[in-house]
C-alpha positions as CSV (number, residue, x, y, z in Angstrom):
1,M,78.6,66.9,99.0
2,F,79.8,67.2,95.4
3,S,79.2,63.6,94.3
4,A,75.7,63.5,95.8
5,M,74.7,66.5,93.7
6,L,76.3,65.2,90.5
7,M,74.5,61.9,90.9
8,L,71.1,63.5,90.8
9,G,68.7,62.8,88.0
10,A,67.9,59.6,86.2
11,L,65.1,61.1,84.1
12,S,65.6,62.2,80.5
13,A,65.5,66.0,80.2
14,P,63.0,67.9,78.0
15,V,65.6,70.5,77.1
16,D,69.0,70.0,75.5
17,G,72.0,69.9,77.8
18,R,73.8,72.6,75.8
19,E,70.8,74.8,76.1
20,V,70.9,74.4,79.9
21,L,74.5,75.7,79.9
22,D,73.7,78.5,77.5
23,R,70.9,79.6,79.9
24,A,73.4,79.7,82.8
25,V,75.7,81.9,80.7
26,A,72.8,84.1,79.7
27,G,71.8,84.7,83.3
28,R,75.3,85.8,84.3
29,S,75.8,87.8,81.1
30,A,72.7,89.9,82.0
31,I,74.8,91.4,84.8
32,S,76.6,94.4,83.5
33,N,78.3,96.4,86.2
34,G,79.1,95.1,89.7
35,I,80.9,95.9,92.9
36,V,81.3,92.8,95.1
37,R,83.1,92.4,98.4
38,V,84.1,88.9,99.6
39,R,85.9,87.2,102.4
40,Q,88.1,84.3,101.2
41,V,89.6,81.5,103.3
42,S,92.3,79.4,101.5
43,S,93.5,76.2,103.1
44,A,95.9,73.4,102.4
45,P,97.0,70.3,104.3
46,D,100.5,71.6,104.9
47,R,99.9,75.1,106.1
48,A,97.7,77.4,108.2
49,D,94.7,79.0,106.6
50,I,95.1,82.2,104.6
51,V,92.3,84.7,105.2
52,S,91.7,87.7,103.0
53,E,89.1,90.4,102.2
54,E,88.8,91.3,98.6
55,Q,86.7,93.4,96.3
56,F,85.7,92.8,92.6
57,I,84.7,95.7,90.4
58,F,83.7,94.8,86.8
59,T,81.9,95.6,83.6
60,P,81.6,93.4,80.5
61,A,84.8,94.9,79.1
62,A,87.0,95.1,82.2
63,F,87.5,93.9,85.7
64,R,89.5,95.0,88.8
65,H,90.5,92.9,91.8
66,D,91.4,94.7,95.1
67,L,93.1,92.6,97.8
68,I,92.1,94.7,100.8
69,T,93.7,92.6,103.5
70,H,95.7,89.4,103.5
71,S,96.8,87.5,106.6
72,V,100.2,86.4,105.3
73,H,101.0,89.8,103.9
74,D,100.1,91.5,107.1
75,R,102.3,89.1,109.2
76,L,105.3,89.4,106.8
77,H,105.2,93.2,106.5
78,E,103.8,94.5,109.7
79,S,107.3,94.7,111.3
80,S,108.4,97.0,108.5
81,F,105.7,99.5,109.3
82,K,106.0,101.9,112.3
83,E,102.3,101.6,112.6
84,K,99.9,99.1,111.1
85,P,98.4,100.4,107.8
86,A,94.7,101.3,107.7
87,V,92.5,98.8,105.9
88,T,91.8,101.6,103.4
89,M,95.3,100.9,102.0
90,P,94.8,97.7,99.9
91,V,97.6,95.1,99.7
92,A,97.2,95.1,95.9
93,R,95.0,96.3,93.1
94,R,94.9,94.7,89.7
95,S,92.8,95.6,86.6
96,F,92.6,93.9,83.2
97,A,91.1,95.3,80.0
98,D,92.1,95.2,76.3
99,G,94.9,92.8,76.9
100,V,96.6,95.0,79.5
101,L,97.1,94.1,83.1
102,L,97.7,97.0,85.5
103,E,99.1,96.4,89.0
104,R,99.5,98.6,92.0
105,L,101.2,96.7,94.9
106,R,101.8,98.0,98.4
107,M,105.5,97.8,99.2
108,G,105.5,99.8,102.5
109,K,103.4,102.0,104.6
110,N,103.3,104.8,102.1
111,S,104.9,103.3,99.0
112,Y,103.6,101.4,96.0
113,Q,104.9,99.7,92.9
114,N,103.0,100.4,89.7
115,S,103.4,98.2,86.6
116,R,101.8,97.5,83.2
117,H,101.9,94.1,81.5
118,Q,100.8,92.9,78.1
119,V,99.0,89.6,78.6
120,P,96.7,87.7,76.2
121,S,94.3,86.5,78.9
122,M,93.7,86.1,82.6
123,Y,92.4,83.4,84.8
124,H,88.9,84.3,85.9
125,L,89.4,83.8,89.6
126,E,90.0,87.6,90.0
127,N,87.0,88.5,87.9
128,G,83.9,88.8,90.0
129,R,81.6,88.7,86.9
130,E,82.6,85.0,86.6
131,M,82.5,84.0,90.2
132,G,81.2,80.5,90.8
133,F,81.9,79.2,87.3
134,P,84.5,76.5,86.7
135,A,87.9,78.1,86.2
136,A,89.5,78.4,82.7
137,P,91.7,81.0,81.1
138,G,90.4,82.9,78.1
139,E,89.4,86.2,76.6
140,L,87.6,88.7,78.8
141,G,83.9,88.7,78.5
142,D,83.6,85.2,76.9
143,L,81.6,83.6,79.8
144,K,80.6,80.7,77.6
145,R,84.2,79.4,77.5
146,L,83.9,78.6,81.2
147,L,81.2,76.0,80.4
148,Y,83.2,74.4,77.5
149,P,81.3,75.3,74.4
150,E,83.3,73.0,72.2
151,A,82.8,70.0,74.4
152,E,80.6,67.0,73.6
153,V,77.5,66.7,75.7
154,I,77.5,63.1,76.9
155,S,74.3,63.2,79.0
156,H,71.7,65.5,80.5
157,S,69.4,64.5,83.3
158,I,67.1,66.3,85.7
159,D,65.8,66.0,89.3
160,G,63.3,68.7,90.0
161,A,64.9,72.0,89.2
162,L,68.5,70.5,89.1
163,H,69.9,69.8,85.6
164,T,73.1,67.7,85.5
165,V,75.1,68.0,82.3
166,R,78.1,65.8,81.6
167,L,80.7,66.9,79.0
168,K,83.7,65.2,77.4
169,T,86.7,67.4,76.3
170,P,90.0,66.4,74.7
171,T,91.7,66.8,78.1
172,G,89.1,65.2,80.5
173,D,85.5,65.0,81.7
174,T,83.3,67.6,83.4
175,A,79.9,67.6,85.1
176,V,78.0,70.7,85.8
177,V,74.8,71.1,87.9
178,V,72.4,74.0,87.1
179,D,69.4,75.1,89.2
180,S,66.6,76.4,87.0
181,D,64.6,77.7,90.0
182,R,67.5,80.0,91.0
183,G,68.1,81.9,87.8
184,W,69.7,79.0,86.0
185,S,72.6,79.3,88.3
186,V,75.6,76.9,88.4
187,V,75.4,75.2,91.8
188,A,78.1,72.5,91.4
189,W,80.7,71.2,89.1
190,E,83.4,68.5,88.9
191,R,86.2,68.3,86.4
192,H,88.9,65.6,85.9
193,T,91.9,65.9,83.6
194,V,95.0,63.8,82.9
195,H,98.2,65.5,81.9
196,A,100.8,64.2,79.5
197,D,103.0,63.0,82.4
198,G,100.1,60.9,83.8
199,T,99.3,63.3,86.6
200,R,95.6,63.3,87.4
201,Y,94.0,66.6,88.4
202,S,90.5,67.2,89.5
203,T,88.5,70.3,90.8
204,R,85.2,70.3,92.5
205,G,83.0,73.2,93.4
206,S,79.7,74.0,95.0
207,V,77.8,77.3,94.9
208,T,75.0,78.7,97.0
209,P,73.1,81.3,94.9
210,A,71.2,84.2,96.5
211,Q,69.3,87.2,95.1
212,Y,70.9,90.7,95.4
213,G,68.3,93.3,94.3
214,G,66.6,90.7,92.1
215,V,69.9,89.4,90.6
216,W,70.9,85.8,91.1
217,Y,74.6,85.6,92.2
218,P,76.7,83.3,94.4
219,S,76.6,84.0,98.1
220,V,79.1,81.3,98.9
221,V,81.5,79.4,96.6
222,Y,83.5,76.4,97.8
223,R,86.2,74.9,95.6
224,E,88.6,72.0,96.1
225,Q,91.6,71.0,93.9
226,Y,93.1,67.5,93.9
227,R,96.3,66.0,92.5
228,D,96.5,62.2,92.1
229,G,93.6,61.9,94.5
230,K,95.1,64.1,97.2
231,L,93.7,67.4,98.3
232,E,96.1,70.3,97.4
233,L,94.0,73.4,98.0
234,A,90.5,74.4,99.2
235,R,89.1,77.9,98.8
236,E,85.9,79.3,100.2
237,L,84.5,82.7,99.2
238,T,81.7,84.4,101.1
239,V,80.0,87.4,99.7
240,L,79.9,90.3,102.2
241,S,78.1,92.7,99.9
242,A,77.1,93.0,96.2
243,D,75.8,95.9,94.2
244,F,74.8,95.4,90.6
245,K,73.2,98.7,90.1
246,A,76.2,100.8,90.8
247,S,77.6,103.1,88.1
248,V,81.2,101.9,87.3
249,S,83.5,104.4,85.6
250,E,86.2,103.4,83.1
251,K,88.6,105.3,85.3
252,E,88.3,102.5,87.9
253,F,90.4,100.4,85.6
254,T,93.3,102.8,85.3
255,L,96.3,103.2,87.6
256,E,95.0,106.7,88.4
257,G,91.7,105.2,89.4
258,M,93.5,102.7,91.5
259,G,95.2,105.5,93.5
260,M,98.4,106.2,91.6
261,R,99.7,109.7,92.5
262,R,101.2,112.2,90.2
263,G,105.0,111.7,89.8
264,E,104.9,107.9,90.6
265,H,106.9,105.6,88.3
266,V,105.2,103.0,86.2
267,R,107.2,99.9,85.4
268,E,106.6,98.6,81.9
269,A,106.8,94.8,82.2
270,P,107.4,92.7,79.1
271,S,104.7,90.2,78.0
272,A,104.8,86.5,78.8
273,Q,105.8,86.0,75.1
274,G,108.6,88.5,75.8
275,F,109.9,86.5,78.7
276,V,110.0,83.4,76.4
277,A,111.8,85.3,73.7
278,A,114.4,86.7,76.2
279,K,115.2,83.2,77.4
280,E,115.5,81.9,73.9
281,R,117.9,84.7,73.0
282,A,120.0,83.7,76.1
283,G,120.1,80.1,75.0
284,V,118.0,78.9,77.9
285,P,115.5,76.0,77.2
286,V,111.9,77.1,77.5
287,D,109.0,74.8,78.2
288,Q,106.4,76.2,75.8
289,R,103.6,74.2,77.6
290,T,103.8,76.3,80.7
291,P,104.3,80.0,79.7
292,P,105.6,82.2,82.5
293,H,103.0,83.9,84.7
294,P,103.3,87.7,84.3
295,H,103.7,88.1,88.1
296,Q,106.7,85.8,88.2
297,P,108.9,86.2,85.2
298,P,111.8,83.8,84.9
299,K,115.3,85.3,84.9
300,P,117.1,85.0,81.6
């Protein structure tokens, strides 16, 4: 499926390959506010599928990710509840703005844990504004980074409305397919990298765009991740609803807007850099290449 799309196009293109990617970014950047609800199925060769329902709320300056239901969480925690929680009680809510990550996690039927983290950037997979683009960490709002603005364009070919742009970066090669007939939407990508230890990673994605009130946006995103040629993980997101005309208040990205009640405690979590500093003070070696994830701090 991916290879067939990426092999399209033997004709020279009348527009520059970088311009094609810029148009894809411009089309998505035109979306300001959004509320998108999706169903995600995550599968791996060694485990049962994980099914979740999620909601993205976003503006150009902030985003929020609500994990409404999650099959593993429900199985693990259902026994601790006297009665099953209503779906109006999300498993988790996270928001990110101005370098601050806020979390509200469900710990029991009527109890939550609230926390605040200082983080320099977030992976975009929880940001609905970037849904359907290749994954890359970076600063919020910089959509162009997802299409590798510093990369060298190796080739650009077209087949009808499909533009295939191949890029070379210091860490690997990437190919992106953009459909000019569907709002210059990214419809496929493939990226290959080789790490310092020789491990080969690749990700492949396909996107089915649709119009929501005149706005082009993914209706289905399918993504696969490989390690040394073996499938590690596959994820499929299906959009259940999308509203790009909704008014989104800044309060949505606060703990109060995520449902925190008066009197609840907020845990101030140290930054990822703080975790590294704590380990160094304790004399514990730190691998600077893989900074700790804010959700899973190492113990000093």
